[in-house]
N, C-alpha and C positions, 0 to 999 in steps of 0.2 A: 527189565527195561532194555530196549535195543540200544546199540551204540549211537545211531543217529538221534534217537530220542534223548539220550543222555547229553549229547552235544547241544541239542536245542535247549534243554534244561539249563546247561551251563551258560549258554548265551543269554537266556532270560534272566538268570541270577546276576550275570555281569551287568546287564542293562539296568536292572533294578538297583544294584549297588551304585552304579554311576549316577542314576537319577535321584536317588533318595538317601544314600548313606555315606558316600566316599568322603565328604567334608565334615561329617558330624562327629561329635564326641564318642568315646568308647561306649559300646553297649553290646549286650549279647546278641540281639538281632543283627547288628552290624557285623559282628564276628562270624556268625553262622552263615550269613549270606555271602560275605567275602570268601570264606573258606569253601563254601559249597560251589561257588562259581568255577573254581579250579579243581576241586575234588571230583566234580562231575566229568571234567575233561579226563582226569586220571582213570575214572571208571569206564569211560567210553573208549579209551586208548586200546585195550586188548581187542575189542571188537573191530577196530580199524587196522589191526595187524601192526601196531606200533612196537618197536623194539623194547625189550625189558628195561633198558636204561632210560628210555624216554618216559616210560610209565613211572619209573622210580623218580625221575626229575619232576614230573607233574605232581606226584604224591608229596614229595618233599616241598614243592612250592605251596601246595595247599596247607601243609603243616606250618610252613613259614608264614603264610597269610594269617593263620589263626594266632600264632604267637605275636606277630607284629600288630594285630588288632587289639591286643590286651595291654593294659597299662603296666608300666614299670620297666626298669633297666634289665632285669633278668629275662623278662619276656622278649624284650628287644634283642638281647644277645642270643636267645634260643631261636628266634626267628631268623636272625642273620646266619646262624649256624646251619639251620635247615636249608636256607636258600643256597649257601655256599656248597653244601653237599649235593644239592640239586644241580648246581652249575657243573660240578665235577662229573656227575653222571652224564649230563648233556655233552660235556667236552669229550668224555671217553667214547660216546657214540658218534659224535660229529667227526672226530679226527680221522682223516684219511691217511693211512700210513704211506710214507714216502712223498707226501705232498706238503708244500709250504704255502702259507697264506700269501696272497698277492702283496707286493712290497709296499706300495703307497697306502692302501687302506690299512695295512698292518701298522705302518708308521703313524698314521693319524690316530689309530686306536691307542697305541703306546704313548703318544704325546698326551692324549686325553687322560689316560690313567695317571701318568706322571704329574699332570697339572693339578690333580687333586691334592698334592702336597702343598700347593700354594693357596687354594681357595676352600678346601674342605678340611683337611687334617687339622689345621690350627683352630677350627671351630668345634671339634668333636670331643674335646676334654679327655675324660677317662676312657672314652670309647675309641681313642685314636688308633691303637694297634689292632683291635678287631676290625675297624673300618678299613685300615690299610690292607689287612689280610684279605678282606672281602673284595677290595678293588683288584688285587692280584688274581683272585679266583675268577671273577667275572670277566676279566681281561683274557684269561686263558680260555674260557668258554667261547668268547667271541672270536679269538684267533683260530680255535678249532673249527668253528662254524665256517670260517673263510676258506677252509680246505674242501668244503663240500662241493660236489660236482654240479653240473648244470641242471640235473634233474632234482636237486634238493635246494633250489634257490628260495623256495617258500620258507623253508626252515631257517635259512640264513637271514631272511627278512625278519622272521620271528626273533632271532637272536639279537639283531640290531635294535628292534623295538624293546627288547628286554633291557639292553644296555641303556637305551634312552629313558626308559621308565625309572631305572635306578639313579640315573643322573638327575631326573626331575625330583625323585624322592629325596636325594641328598640336599637339593636346594630347598625343598619344602621343610625338611627336618632341622637343618643346621644353618641355612644361610638367610632365607627370606623371612622377614618378620612382619609382613603386612598381611592382615587377615584376608583382604580381598585377593591378593596374589596367591596366598596359601590355598584358598578355595579353588582358584583356577588351576593351580598346580595339582591339586588332589584329583580334579577331573581329568586332566591331561595324562597324569602318570598312570592312573587306573586304566584308561583307554589303551595306552601304549602297552602296559603290562599284560592285561588279559588277552589283547589281540596277539601280542608276542607269544604267549603260551599256546594259544590256539593255532597259530601258524607253525610253531615248532611241531605240534602234534600232527597237523595236516601234512606238513612237508616231509615228515619222517615216516608216516604211516604207509604200510604196504597196500592198504585198501581204503583210501580216504573216501568220505561220503560224496565229495564232488571235486 
């Protein structure tokens, strides 16, 4: 299968998950479609000339999607660990040596990360320290993305959407208790997350499809 065909397959699975699965209870079809939507991006990435660390980040994201789609705290922690490793891979590829992120956007990001101590950490119970560690890692990834040059702004947009999706996921899992709002959050966070992953791939690829 060619890289463009795999990308189209990934987009189809993402739309299917958005339309029919993102708000539903755990099931094997849900897990497979969710995982496949990002796994197909990882498989397409070499054909687009993506760096090895970007391919690794996508693959780890697909693994994280699988674990997070399964029930239980152990699966949740495994998913968080896979995503954290993916963020570190992205950060290592994004970071431009000798370049600092722009001051004001970096400050906004740092304040957002610190604010989770007020509205998120108190609600996470036994998961408090793993969640704290994850917040640090995704903040580092976003700061690294801010050092990217003008020719990589699509990847920066993808990183911003990834942060937004995790913010929405935090609200969905730990803060919001309304079924109607949780369903809306499920739709919004999936759209932000998959689009973010796709933009990271397109923004960092040497030979993007368009």
